[in-house]
Every structure is written in C-alpha cells, then in structure tokens.
C-alpha positions, 0 to 999 in steps of 0.5 A, a space after each residue: 597639436 599643429 597637425 589638429 590646428 592644420 585640419 581644423 583651419 582646412 575645414 574652416 576655409 570648407 565651410 567659408 566656401 558654402 558648398 556642402 556634399 551631398 550624398 546624392 548617389 541613390 540606391 534602388 530602394 528593392 534591389 533584387 538579392 544576388 547570389 554572392 558572397 555568402 554571410 550568414 545573417 547580414 544587414 546592410 544598412 546603406 544610401 548608396 550602392 556599393 561596387 560590391 553590393 552581393 551580400 546574403 539577405 542584404 536590406 537596405 534602407 533609402 537615403 530618406 531613412 537615413 536622413 531620417 535617423 540622423 535627426 532621431 539620433 545622435 548615437 551611431 550605435 542607434 542607428 541598428 535600432 531595427 536590426 534582428 539579434 542587435 540591443 544596446 548597452 546603456 551609456 552617454 547620450 552618443 556612447 551606447 554600446 551594440 549587443 548582438 544576440 546576447 554579447 556586447 563590448 568587445 566581444 562585438 568586432 567594430 571596423 569604421 572605414 576599416 579601422 579596428 577600434 578599441 574603447 580607451 577608458 576603464 568605463 568604456 565611455 569611448 566605444 568604436 561608434 562613438 567616433 563616428 557621427 551619424 551623418 557620417 554614415 553612408 553604409 552599414 553592416 551588422 554580421 551577428 553570431 558568424 563572421 567569415 575570417 576574412 571580415 577580422 578576428 575578435 569577433 566572438 559575437 559578430 562583426 560591425 562594419 560602418 563606412 563613410 561615402 565612398 568617393 565621388 567623382 567628376 563623370 565623362 564629358 565634365 570636367 570637374 564635379 561640386 556637390 553639397 549638403 548641409 541639414 540640422 536638427 532639434 530634439 525637444 527632450 533635452 533641447 537637443 541640436 545640432 548639424 553638419 556640412 559635407 562638400 566635394 569637390 571632384 574631376 576624374 581622377 582626384 576627390 577631395 571631400 571635407 565632412 563636418 558636425 556637431 551637436 550638443 544636449 542637455 539632460 533628457 526628461 523620462 516619460 514621469 518620476 523614476 527617483 526620489 535621489 535627484 536633489 539638481 534636478 527634478 525627480 523625471 531628470 535623468 541627472 548627468 545625461 548632457 553631451 556635446 560632439 565635434 567630427 570633422 574630417 577631410 579625404 582625398 581620393 586619387 585613381 586611375 582605371 585600375 587603380 584608387 587610393 585614398 587619404 582620410 585623417 579626422 579628429 573628434 572633440 568631446 568637451 562633455 558627455 554625462 554617463 547616468 549609469 557610471 560613477 564618473 562622467 566624461 569632461 573631455 575626449 581628444 581624438 585624431 586617426 589617419 586611415 591610407 587604404 588602397 584598392 587595385 585591380 588584375 587579371 586574377 583578382 583585387 588587392 586591398 591594403 590599408 594603414 591606419 593610426 588612432 591616437 586618443 586623450 580621454 578624461 574623466 571627472 565630475 559634471 556638475 550633477 555630481 559634483 554638486 551632490 552632497 557627499 564629497 569627493 566632488 574632483 576625481 580627475 583620471 586620465 587616459 590615452 592610448 594609440 591603436 596602430 594597424 596594417 592590413 593586406 588582403 587579395 581576392 583571387 579568381 581561381 575560377 569563375 566558380 572559386 574564390 580565393 581569399 588570402 590575407 593579413 593583419 596586425 594591430 598595435 595598441 598601447 594604453 596609459 591610465 594613471 589618476 591625478 592626486 587631490 592632495 597629500 594628505 597621508 592615509 586619505 582616499 586619492 591623495 599622494 605624491 603622484 598618480 594613482 597608476 591603472 594600468 602602466 604601459 599597457 601592450 596588446 599585439 595582434 597579428 593574424 593570417 587567414 584564408 577563406 574559400 568561397 565556392 559557387 558550385 551552381 545555381 542552387 548551392 554555394 560554400 564558404 570555409 575559412 581559417 585564421 590563425 594568429 597570436 595576441 600578446 599582451 604586457 604591462 609595466 609596474 603600477 603604484 597607488 598614488 605614487 606610493 608601492 603598497 604592498 598590494 602593487 609590490 606584490 603585483 608588480 613581481 608578477 609576470 605579466 606577459 601573455 601570449 595567447 594563441 587565436 584559431 578562427 574556423 567558419 564554415 557557411 553553405 547555401 541553398 538556393 532551390 527556387 527563386 521564392 525561397 533560400 536556406 543558410 547553415 553556418 558553423 563559427 569556432 571564434 576565439 577573443 583574448 581578453 582586453 586590457 581592462 579585463 587582465 590587469 585592472 590590479 586594485 582591491 583598494 587602500 588598506 586604511 588602518 582596519 578597513 579597506 577603501 575600496 575606491 579603486 574598484 568602483 572606478 572600473 566598470 564598463 558594465 554600468 551596473 555600479 559595481 566595482 572590479 578588479 582583473 585576472 592575470 591569468 584570464 584564458 581567451 573566450 572560445 566560442 562555437 557557433 551553429 546558427 541557420 537561416 530561412 527565407 522565403 520571400 516572392 519571386 521579385 522580392 518587392 511584395 514580401 519576405 519572412 526570414 528566421 534565424 535561430 542560433 546556439 552559441 557555447 563559450 568555453 571560458 567566457 569572462 564573467 563576474 565572480 565574488 571578489 577574493 583576497 589577494 595581495 595582501 587585500 581583502 576585498 571590503 564586502 563585509 560577507 560573500 554575499 554581501 554588499 559593500 558599504 562603499 560608493 553609497 552602498 548596496 553594490 558588491 566588488 567583483 572579480 574577473 574570471 573564466 567560466 562556461 556559458 551558453 547562449 540561444 534565441 532566435 531572430 525574425 522579420 518579415 514584410 509585406 506591401 499592403 497597398 501599392 496604386 499610383 492613385 493613392 501611394 503605397 502602404 507597406 509594413 514590416 515587422 522583427 523579432 528577437 529572443 536570447 537566453 544567456 545562462 553561466 553554466 559553472 555559476 548556474 546563473 544568468 548571464 548579464 545584460 540578456 535583452 527580454 523577447 522584443 519586437 517592432 511594427 512599422 507601418 509606412 505609407 508613401 504619396 509621392 514625396 511624402 512618407 510617413 510611418 507609424 511604429 509600435 515597439 513591444 518589450 516584455 518584462 525582465 525577469 531573467 536577470 543575473 544574480 551576482 551584479 544585482 541587475 535589476 528587473 524591468 517592467 514591460 512596455 509598448 511605445 509608439 513612434 510618429 514620423 513623417 517626411 517630405 522630400 523636395 528635389 533639393 530640401 528635405 523637411 524631417 518631424 516626428 514625435 518620439 515616445 508619443 504618449 509620453 510612456 514612463 519605462 525602464 531601459 532592461 539593459 540600461 544599467 543603474 542610475 548613478 546621475 547624482 548620487 548611488 541609486 542602487 536598485 534604480 534602473 535606467 529610464 528611458 526618454 520620454 515624449 520628444 518633438 523633432 525636426 530636421 532640415 536639409 539641404 543638397 545640391 
C-alpha cells in the first residue's frame, strides 16, 4: 500500500537523523489530589503531567517505573499488573486481555488516543491494547466498575484509556525544540530483545513527532516441566509462544492560544505471534490508522472533536510448533479484514463556578469479513471446496450515542456527578457458505433475518464526601448496557455433515476464550445490562505523602449475561458432542462444543490498596512499601455454575528503596489456589503460588540502566486465567504455565 510505504520512508528518514524524542516532562512523584472531576475507582498511570490531572484517587508512576515496565514486558496490557481489580486472560506474548472485576474482553471499553478499538479475529488475537507498544504509553487510566457516561459506552466492566505523549512545543524565548530518546532491552527467558526510538522537532506553534519500536522473542520457558505432550520442544517450553512486532507512528500538532489540532497516523506489522492456548497462530497482522483531534477553549468552556479510521488485515495459520505435530492438517489459512471508523464531539460547559455540564455524541462504524481459504477441492473432506468458508460476511456493527453529564461541586465537602447516555446499535451480516457450498445449514442461516437494532441506555450517579483532608468517601451506581459482538451473534456453523458424522472444525476455530472448546454464536442474543453499586473509602495523611489506605467493595448484577451452554441441534445439524455432558472426540478430544446464550449473573468483590513511607532521610535515602489485594467471585444464577476466568484471591507487596539516583524494589506476589472454576467449559483448577521479583535501576542525567530478575526463585506455576495448553497438540485439562526465571536488562538514552 502506497500510504504504508510513504510512512515507512518517513520513519526511516527520522531514524537516520539520529535524533530521539524523550518523554522528559517529568511529574511530581507525590502530587496532591484535588477535587474534580469525580471518578469512582480510578487509577492513573502516567509519566507526564496532564492538562487536567484532577481525577479522584489518582496514583502516579514515575518516569523510571514506566521505563522499567517496558524492560519487563512487551505486552501493553501487563503494564496494568499493579492495579487493584485488574487481571489478565492469556493470549500471545503481546496480546493478553485485561479483565476488570471479573469481566473481560468486549465488556471492557478500550480507548487508544481516543479511538475505540475492537478485536478483528475469531480468536481475538488482536485485542485493542495489542495495537500500542509499551514504549508509546505515556498515560493510562483504568476505571473499573463505574465509568462516567462521557467516557464511552460498551463498558459494563469498565474503561481503559491509553494516551501517547502530549505534543511538546518550544518554550518562550526559544525558536525551536529538539528532543530525543532511544532505548533497548533484553530478557533471557525467550531470548526476547527489542528497542524503540522517538524524535520530536517543534517550535512554539507546531510539533512533529515520530516513534518506532520493535520486539522479537522465542518461546518462553516455565519454571519446570509442565507437560508430556511436547515433541518439537522440551516439556518445560511453552510452545507457540514466540512473537515479533513492529510499530511506527507520526504525529503533527498545531496550536495557537485557544486551539490545538493533532493529526496522527501509524502502522503496525506483526509477522508472527504464537498462541499457546488457541488452536491457531497469528502469521500476519497488518494495520494502519489515522486519528485527527481538536481541542478549543471558549468563554463558555471547551470543545473537543475526533475522527479516526483503522484498517486491519489479519491472517491465521500454524507456526512450526503446531504445523509439525503428528496429527494433520498442517495448513489452515484463515483471513479477517476489518475497518473501524469513528466520530465524536464533546462540549464541556462551565455553567457556574460550581456546576459543569458535558454534552456530546459518538458514532462508530465497524465492518468485518472473516473467511477461510480451502486447502484443496476433495468432496466431503474438511477444509476442501471450490471457494472459501465464509465465517462472517460483511458483518456490520454501527453505534450512535448521545450523552449528557452534570458535575456539581456544592462545597468543599460534597461533589456529585450524574449522567445519561442513550443510543442505538445496529447489526447485520450477509450470506455464508461452507467452503463454497451452500449446505442445508448455510441455507437456513441465510434465510434468517440477521438485522438487529438494540437500544442502549446507560445511567451513572456518583457522590463524593470529603469531611477532612485525611479521608474521602465515594458511592456510585451505574446501569450499563453492551450489545453483543459480531462473533457472538453471527458465528454460525455447527460443523460439516460427512455421512453419519458431523465434523465440528468450524466450531473449534471460533474460540476467543482460550479454553480449547468449540463455539457457535446466537443471532437472538439480547444486550447485556449490568447494574453496579460500588463504594470507596480512602484514608491518608494530610499531605498524601506518608501513608494511604483505600478499600473498594462492589456488587454487579448482569441481566442477559452472555455465557456458554451445551450446543443444541439446529439448522439441520446435530452437534458432535456424543452426549450433553460429554466431550467431543474431535479436535484432540476432551473438549466441548458450546453455544452462547443469555443468562442472569452476579459478581461481588473487593479491591484494597495501601502504602506507607517507612524511612525518609537525606543521608540514607527512603524506604517505602505498597500492598494491593483483590478478590472477585462471579456466579451464573441461571445455570448455577461459576463464571469463567474469575481470578482467585491475590495480593502483591512491594518494598521500594531509593537513594539518590539508585532505586531497588523487592516484590512478592501471592495468588491463592483456583478451586472455583466453570464446570461447563471444563476450566482447569490451579494451585496457589508465590513469586519473588527483584528490580533495580540507576538514573544519570541522560542515561538510565534497568536490571531485574523476574520469578527469581524459578517457581513452576500455572496461570489461573491462562486457559488450556494447545501449544503443540491439544492437552485437555493442562493449564498454561507462567514464565520461569528471567534476567532482564534495559538501557535508555535521553537528550
């Protein structure tokens, strides 16, 4: 594509200048919290000051910690590891999916620089956060449970907002600004290596920034043998976990006294990424985006607008670990193409010095095609036919919302916020075929009326009470709605009828849960409606620098929760499960064929965190500690089963020492045994474990060195939410292991 070639050329020219852009605008490490706007259960992770940093209960990561996280992981989602209520669903090395308070994936609204991104894959190999490299993250915000309506819809679990660096301009008295940064890292586990570079050229009114990054890793090792199924690799190697990724972006910002416009374009190329908990691997993911935003100040308030376009071409097949397995087939080409376009406008009106009204509208247009090329043309043979298998044909999901929000600061003690968002989600899809053949099932599916229109109504109400400068209390309620995804509604095939048997390959290839089971969608799904009540109590010293304790209990009831049930015969096809409670012999055996339906469910839990300065001296430096604890339990009240991927009780304890430019951290992570699992999905149980991580860094004026030992004791443990191991051959009941010991080092140069 000409556009991509031009962008790559610009990037190469920028790299050749040898100038790197630095994120040198450093925040105050212990900023005092201010009073507005109110956001329940909010965590801010950032390395620069924002224009409006007045979020409730915000916490900051210093620039050194941001850089350290880049050394430890190439998965942007994992940067939120130390956030209460956040856990992770397993995936590829750069594609794990965040779970907020027990709800995952499409239930979490993810915004990257204001763009609402959607995974374009039947196995969700490209979740939204995989499209931004850790080196590009300068601020990130997590709102678990209750999200103000002005921050987006489709967010019954919460919202994640990731921002790249704000534009930097030349200071008064200087004609131009040249800033730069370059960094590299190496991790011993998997022989992972990579680096990034960025450059900024600016004057008082214009700023041009280029960023580029690359990362490559082989298969990682567990802390010991975890399987006996591997053939290509040793039994302590997590097969199909290698990956490679490249990201580039170019942004131009223009401003005057009251207006700013930012034009940003970028592209990503992932040549390969293995998925040890999915039957397929990613062998190509090419995407590009264009994002235009404006911010304007007026006497009455502010106006913000945005328009964006994202284009994704995604290809699945087998990497060598799966392709070399003893059981054919060794070739299963599968393609996905999507476009994602959005428009938004938001006005923040200062009605009085106590009341602020936010009005706005958002529109999103999403299109997706999912097809699988045939591997031959032998009649009555799987994956053979005159033309592709059409999984989703011209899938359409359009959303139009309007919202209004009122925030009132009544006095120094009371602040309230109330918002309403309403809109429509329209969905449709075209006709399908089974490798070029309109089978009986395909014909019946094509005769269905696929067009659906869902009404969306969201309501949030928050109140915050600050009786003293050492305590603060919040109470919030939210009614949030999420319409089903394209795959949840339109994944249609129960399998190919071959004589007296049904081959359910098509079901086994639609699995964004990482459990090895097969899935079929449901055109008659209703939207999920979640009712959440949450409260937060926060106690701290008056300066908010010495100690802090925060406790957030929550309860969520979900009407029409989308969950799995046993596959039922439909469209002339009988599911290949030999019995309702048994497993299918196909696809490696020991797995089930399931279909999606609406149920009622509830989730209850608590998140807690605390910090304390233990030592503060000029001579011996400072010593501080921080602890986090999270618990969630979800239950399907209709089927009386547990909900899938509920993180067991877990906690972390950090001990940080800082002396001048040197810092050191001792981190312990404790996770209880996972005995509460979902029976219908045959979710595996996992034992409890404890991990020890050691990190240190030294920061000169223009040079920083990071080093660490992750899983220092080389503990062999299983990930509670990692899914089932499918790295070489299907191994029903074998959970994905975590990383074994890794020695990490990173180097960053700034000038």
